[in-house]
KOLVEXPA-705426 format. One record per residue (C-alpha): residue in one letter; x, y, z. Coordinates in steps of 0.05 Angstrom, whole numbers, padded with zeros to 5 digits, always signed. Layout:
N
AXYZ/...
***
This chain:
213
X+01447+03541+02652/X+01385+03565+02650/X+01351+03561+02581/X+01339+03626+02543/X+01426+03617+02553/X+01437+03557+02523/X+01472+03567+02447/X+01450+03548+02382/X+01523+03502+02383/X+01518+03476+02450/X+01443+03459+02424/X+01463+03422+02363/X+01504+03379+02410/X+01452+03354+02449/X+01417+03348+02381/X+01472+03298+02365/X+01479+03273+02431/X+01411+03248+02442/X+01398+03218+02364/X+01458+03172+02415/X+01416+03166+02471/X+01469+03198+02515/X+01420+03255+02531/X+01411+03279+02597/X+01343+03295+02621/X+01364+03360+02638/X+01401+03362+02575/X+01333+03354+02542/X+01295+03401+02590/X+01348+03447+02567/X+01348+03432+02490/X+01268+03427+02498/X+01271+03503+02521/X+01309+03524+02462/X+01283+03491+02412/X+01205+03529+02427/X+01245+03592+02412/X+01287+03579+02353/X+01270+03563+02296/X+01337+03550+02263/X+01352+03488+02305/X+01278+03471+02315/X+01288+03461+02234/X+01352+03418+02246/X+01318+03371+02300/X+01267+03356+02252/X+01320+03327+02194/X+01351+03294+02249/X+01286+03262+02267/X+01281+03247+02197/X+01330+03226+02176/X+01339+03177+02236/X+01271+03137+02214/X+01297+03133+02140/X+01367+03101+02169/X+01321+03055+02210/X+01268+03050+02168/X+01310+03044+02107/X+01281+02976+02057/X+01325+02913+02051/X+01372+02899+02009/X+01343+02847+01959/X+01379+02772+01962/X+01384+02737+01903/X+01338+02657+01910/X+01387+02624+01909/X+01360+02557+01924/X+01352+02534+01849/X+01419+02544+01840/X+01450+02494+01915/X+01384+02451+01896/X+01408+02434+01834/X+01484+02427+01857/X+01464+02387+01923/X+01477+02315+01922/X+01424+02277+01971/X+01454+02208+01989/X+01426+02157+01935/X+01399+02093+01958/X+01394+02053+01901/X+01339+02009+01867/X+01295+01969+01920/X+01361+01997+01960/X+01402+01950+01958/X+01467+01991+01956/X+01446+01997+02037/X+01448+01934+02051/X+01510+01912+02007/X+01539+01957+02052/X+01523+01935+02121/X+01553+01854+02090/X+01618+01883+02067/X+01630+01927+02142/X+01606+01860+02172/X+01658+01822+02133/X+01710+01881+02150/X+01691+01871+02230/X+01698+01789+02222/X+01759+01808+02177/X+01807+01850+02224/X+01773+01817+02300/X+01820+01770+02310/X+01875+01812+02293/X+01853+01870+02345/X+01829+01822+02399/X+01888+01762+02393/X+01933+01804+02355/X+01941+01747+02304/X+01949+01768+02231/X+01993+01732+02180/X+02069+01758+02164/X+02060+01815+02223/X+02080+01814+02294/X+02031+01821+02355/X+02034+01904+02369/X+02024+01924+02285/X+01976+01859+02275/X+01932+01895+02332/X+01942+01975+02301/X+01925+01947+02232/X+01855+01901+02258/X+01842+01969+02299/X+01848+02001+02226/X+01805+01952+02200/X+01744+01946+02239/X+01748+02026+02246/X+01745+02023+02172/X+01683+01974+02188/X+01640+02007+02245/X+01651+02068+02196/X+01617+02031+02135/X+01569+02002+02180/X+01551+02077+02201/X+01543+02103+02136/X+01499+02028+02118/X+01457+02056+02182/X+01458+02141+02157/X+01465+02141+02082/X+01461+02212+02092/X+01528+02204+02127/X+01558+02175+02071/X+01590+02228+02045/X+01632+02262+02103/X+01659+02184+02101/X+01696+02182+02037/X+01760+02227+02052/X+01783+02178+02106/X+01758+02113+02074/X+01784+02135+02004/X+01857+02147+02050/X+01857+02081+02087/X+01846+02053+02026/X+01899+02084+01983/X+01957+02078+02032/X+01931+02004+02040/X+01934+01987+01961/X+01999+02026+01966/X+02020+01980+02023/X+02000+01915+01969/X+02046+01935+01925/X+02112+01945+01956/X+02091+01875+01990/X+02084+01858+01917/X+02145+01882+01892/X+02187+01886+01942/X+02175+01814+01991/X+02152+01769+01939/X+02084+01768+01962/X+02021+01745+01909/X+01970+01779+01889/X+01916+01726+01921/X+01953+01748+01979/X+01923+01806+01981/X+01865+01801+01947/X+01831+01815+02022/X+01839+01879+02008/X+01793+01869+01945/X+01724+01871+02015/X+01755+01957+02028/X+01753+01973+01951/X+01679+01943+01952/X+01658+01982+02017/X+01691+02053+01983/X+01652+02034+01918/X+01589+02017+01948/X+01593+02083+01993/X+01619+02131+01932/X+01550+02116+01895/X+01504+02124+01966/X+01548+02195+01974/X+01509+02209+01899/X+01583+02194+01874/X+01622+02256+01884/X+01653+02280+01824/X+01617+02253+01768/X+01567+02301+01725/X+01512+02322+01750/X+01477+02310+01666/X+01402+02324+01682/X+01425+02384+01740/X+01456+02407+01665/X+01408+02397+01619/X+01352+02433+01665/X+01397+02492+01664/X+01420+02504+01599/X+01352+02503+01583/X+01338+02548+01628/X+01388+02601+01595/X+01371+02581+01528/X+01309+02629+01489/X+01240+02603+01505/X+01201+02590+01423/X+01146+02627+01420/
***
């Protein structure tokens, strides 16, 4: 097809294909010849190019600064005065591992057969290792809380059933105080999640109150 025979409709199709990067070299050559002799198509081509520039170079949508809101709700690890919580948690982790090592290795646990004793010992040692890791990497404390909390809750329920149904004394279940202490220390190191951050709430209220002249 000669350039002189290129219709405006076909030129419009080639213009659209050029915008999409799909026009071939012969089509581009025919289009250039047609635009040189057709002011209407030349104007349409200019409008297409202007629209393409506006779409490609349009300003980015403004995104609000969310850092203050995020930081006000963040709860970084709290090591406590002089960092006493981490050594205390490390000691609790050592006690847990020591208390359950015999059950894990030798299957020795009062009131439990060998197989069950090893399973219980494995849970205790795993909890001790997890708490030791939190003492080493306190910023991981928050992720340890669901496992430690669920394990301690089930242990306390089991101890309650043993006391109520099997006549065991509360003194015999005092060993679970070690797990309870470990969970409490991990909860404090994690920033006490769930406890209101009164400082952040106070600052937020102050920002919303009208400033006095």
